[in-house]
C-alpha positions in Angstrom: 20.1 -24.5 5.9 19.9 -27.5 3.0 19.4 -26.3 -0.2 16.5 -28.7 -1.0 14.1 -27.5 2.0 13.6 -24.4 0.0 11.0 -24.5 -2.7 12.6 -23.6 -6.1 11.7 -20.4 -7.7 10.1 -22.3 -10.9 7.6 -24.1 -8.3 6.6 -20.9 -6.8 6.2 -18.9 -10.1 3.8 -22.0 -11.3 1.8 -21.8 -7.9 1.4 -18.0 -8.3 0.5 -18.4 -11.8 -2.2 -20.9 -10.7 -3.3 -18.6 -7.7 -4.5 -15.7 -10.0 -7.2 -18.0 -11.6 -7.9 -19.5 -7.9 -8.2 -15.9 -6.8 -10.7 -15.1 -9.3 -12.9 -18.5 -8.7 -12.9 -17.5 -4.9 -14.0 -13.9 -5.7 -16.9 -15.5 -7.7 -17.8 -17.9 -4.8 -17.5 -15.1 -2.0 -19.6 -13.0 -4.5 -22.3 -15.8 -5.0 -21.9 -18.2 -2.1 -25.7 -18.2 -1.4 -26.4 -19.3 -4.6 -23.6 -22.3 -4.4 -22.4 -22.0 -7.9 -21.7 -25.2 -9.9 -18.1 -26.3 -11.1 -19.4 -25.2 -14.7 -20.2 -21.9 -13.7 -17.1 -21.3 -11.7 -14.6 -22.4 -14.5 -16.5 -20.4 -17.0 -16.0 -17.3 -14.9 -12.2 -17.6 -15.0 -12.2 -18.8 -18.4 -11.5 -22.6 -18.4 -13.3 -25.7 -19.1 -14.6 -27.6 -16.2 -12.1 -30.3 -16.8 -9.2 -28.1 -17.1 -10.3 -26.0 -13.8 -10.7 -29.2 -12.0 -7.3 -30.2 -12.6 -5.8 -26.9 -12.0 -7.5 -26.1 -8.9 -6.8 -29.5 -7.5 -3.0 -29.1 -8.4 -3.0 -25.7 -6.6 -5.1 -26.8 -3.6 -4.7 -30.4 -3.2 -8.1 -31.0 -2.9 -11.0 -31.2 -5.4 -12.6 -27.5 -6.1 -16.0 -28.7 -4.4 -14.3 -29.7 -0.9 -11.9 -26.5 -1.2 -14.9 -24.3 -2.1 -17.1 -25.7 0.8 -14.8 -23.5 3.1 -15.4 -20.3 1.3 -18.4 -19.5 2.8 -19.9 -17.7 6.0 -21.6 -20.3 7.3 -18.8 -22.8 7.3 -16.6 -19.8 9.1 -19.4 -19.5 11.9 -19.0 -23.3 12.3 -15.2 -23.6 12.3 -15.3 -20.6 15.0 -17.4 -22.5 17.3 -15.4 -25.8 16.4 -12.1 -24.4 17.2 -12.9 -22.5 20.4 -11.3 -25.5 22.6 -8.4 -26.0 20.6 -7.7 -22.3 20.6 -8.0 -22.0 24.3 -5.2 -24.8 24.9 -2.9 -23.6 21.8 -3.3 -19.9 22.5 -2.6 -20.6 26.3 0.3 -22.9 25.6 1.8 -22.6 22.3 2.1 -26.2 22.2 -1.2 -27.9 21.3 -2.1 -28.6 17.6 -0.1 -28.0 14.7 1.0 -24.5 15.6 2.7 -22.5 13.0 5.3 -21.0 15.7 6.6 -24.7 16.0 5.7 -26.4 12.8 7.7 -23.6 10.8 10.3 -23.0 13.4 9.6 -19.5 13.8 11.8 -17.4 16.0 10.7 -14.2 16.8 12.8 -10.9 18.2 11.2 -7.6 18.8 13.3 -4.5 18.4 14.1 -2.9 22.1 12.4 0.6 23.1 15.6 2.1 22.7 15.9 0.4 18.9 12.2 1.8 18.4 12.9 5.3 19.5 15.9 5.3 17.2 13.6 4.5 14.2 15.8 1.5 13.0 18.8 3.9 12.5 21.4 0.9 12.6 19.5 -1.6 10.7 19.9 -2.3 6.8 16.8 -3.7 5.1 17.5 -5.7 1.9 14.2 -5.7 -0.2 12.8 -7.3 -3.3 10.1 -8.7 -5.2 9.4 -12.5 -5.2 6.7 -14.8 -6.4 4.7 -16.7 -3.9 1.9 -19.4 -4.1 -0.6 -16.3 -3.1 0.9 -13.8 -5.8 3.9 -11.5 -5.8 4.9 -10.2 -2.4 7.5 -7.6 -1.3 9.9 -8.7 1.2 12.0 -6.8 3.6 15.0 -8.7 5.4 17.1 -7.7 7.9 20.3 -9.5 9.3 18.2 -10.4 12.2 15.2 -11.8 10.5 12.1 -10.9 8.0 10.8 -7.7 9.0 8.2 -7.2 6.0 6.0 -9.2 3.5 3.3 -7.4 1.8 1.5 -8.9 -1.1 1.4 -6.8 -4.0 -1.8 -6.0 -5.7 -1.5 -2.5 -6.8 1.2 0.3 -7.1 4.5 -1.2 -5.5 5.6 2.2 -5.0 3.0 2.7 -2.3 4.6 -0.3 -0.6 7.9 0.7 -0.6 7.0 4.3 0.8 5.0 2.7 3.5 8.1 0.3 4.4 10.5 3.4 4.4 7.8 5.2 6.6 7.9 2.2 9.3 11.9 2.1 9.2 12.4 5.9 8.4 16.1 5.7 9.3 17.1 2.4 8.0 19.4 2.0 5.1 17.2 0.1 2.1 19.2 -2.0 -0.4 17.7 -3.5 -3.6 18.4 -7.3 -3.3 16.0 -9.4 -5.1 18.2 -12.6 -4.6 17.4 -12.0 -0.8 13.9 -11.7 -1.4 13.6 -15.1 -3.4 15.5 -16.7 -0.6 13.2 -15.4 2.0 10.1 -16.5 -0.1 11.5 -20.0 -0.4 12.2 -20.2 3.5 8.6 -19.1 4.1 6.9 -21.0 1.8 8.6 -24.3 2.0 6.9 -24.9 5.3 10.1 -26.6 6.4 12.9 -24.0 6.7 13.3 -21.9 10.0 12.1 -18.7 9.8 13.4 -15.8 11.8 11.4 -12.5 12.2 12.1 -9.0 13.4 9.3 -7.4 14.8 8.7 -3.4 15.2 5.8 -2.4 17.1 4.5 -1.1 20.5 4.5 -4.1 23.3 0.8 -4.6 22.8 1.2 -5.2 19.0 4.0 -7.5 19.8 1.9 -9.6 22.1 -1.0 -9.8 19.5 1.5 -10.8 17.0 3.0 -13.6 18.9 -0.4 -14.5 20.0 -1.5 -15.0 16.2 1.7 -17.2 15.8 0.0 -19.8 18.2 -3.0 -20.2 16.2 -2.9 -23.8 14.8 -3.0 -23.8 10.9 -6.6 -24.8 9.7 -8.1 -23.0 12.9 -10.1 -19.7 12.9 -10.0 -17.4 15.8 -12.3 -14.6 16.8 -10.7 -11.1 18.1 -12.3 -12.0 21.4 -10.5 -15.1 21.6 -7.2 -13.7 21.0 -8.0 -11.0 23.1 -8.8 -13.3 26.0 -5.5 -15.0 25.4 -3.4 -11.9 25.6 -5.4 -10.2 28.5 -9.2 -9.5 28.3 -11.8 -10.5 25.8 -12.7 -6.7 26.5 -9.7 -5.7 24.3 -11.0 -7.0 21.2 -11.2 -3.7 19.5 -7.6 -3.2 20.5 -6.6 -6.8 19.1 -8.4 -5.6 15.7 -6.2 -2.5 15.5 -3.1 -4.4 16.2 -3.9 -7.3 13.6 -4.5 -4.5 10.9 -1.0 -3.1 11.6 0.8 -6.3 10.9 3.0 -6.1 7.7 4.7 -9.6 7.9 1.8 -11.3 6.0 1.1 -15.3 6.1 4.0 -15.8 8.6 2.0 -13.9 11.3 -1.2 -15.5 10.4 -3.6 -12.4 10.7 -5.8 -14.3 8.0 -7.0 -17.0 10.9 -8.6 -13.9 12.7 -12.3 -13.2 11.9 -15.3 -11.5 13.4 -17.4 -13.9 15.6 -20.1 -13.9 13.0 -17.9 -15.5 10.6 -17.4 -12.1 8.5 -14.3 -10.2 8.7 -13.1 -6.8 9.1 -11.2 -5.4 6.0 -8.1 -7.5 5.3 -5.1 -5.8 4.1 -4.2 -8.2 1.0 -7.8 -8.8 -0.2 -10.6 -11.1 0.9 -10.1 -13.7 -1.8 -6.5 -14.0 -0.7 -7.5 -14.4 2.9 -10.0 -17.3 1.9 -7.5 -19.1 -0.3 -4.9 -19.2 2.6 -7.8 -20.3 5.0 -9.2 -23.0 2.6 -6.0 -24.2 1.6 -4.9 -25.0 5.3 -8.3 -26.3 6.3 -8.2 -28.7 3.4 -4.6 -29.7 4.6 -5.5 -30.1 8.1 
């Protein structure tokens, strides 16, 4: 892979630093979206002048705060769900329509076999480490067969490591921060090929693969994903599979909302989800 296809650590670190203030601004907008807070009010909330907040936000998001934050409302999410229906029908059915992440990021997917699932990853070496991303620091789990974990860090890292070892109880874990930084560069360069190693039930693997076909900038409902996999009546089971995803951002569970525009609990926090959705929508 060419070196220039991977984002430099410094650029990712700068984006992560900016994201902290963007995240706080989004949290404030989510809390007060019915009041449609002004630019001055939001800037004051994160301790910046309006001028500096405008510059920082535009640098991070690529668009003005006003345009970006217009996406961070429940009403907008409802409208996007309605608009996305026809796009999703084609994209989820074929995996070829629209700017699908599965194709744009050249994501290749491999699921462990039933025998490997039973063996609990006993023949697998997992290299792990923390690396900065545009959405805050994250714990990366990397195997020779692909990325097998990406968890954003908000609380205690030890809890995430405990969860990782529970998912791969017989695998050998090796501390390797360089592997984590390389993985972060591949994922967030939006141009490098990314390989995934999925560990889940056949149903979970089906759902996660369907999520990879949701085009960036598009929102799907649990029912729409369920219908693409088997039957709309399985929407609750889809929600359970989505909640079991431990490869954040790459498997875009952030794009799946309730049909009302609200969303169930998101593993890595509502402000981070809205930051991802709004940035994708702004780019699209």
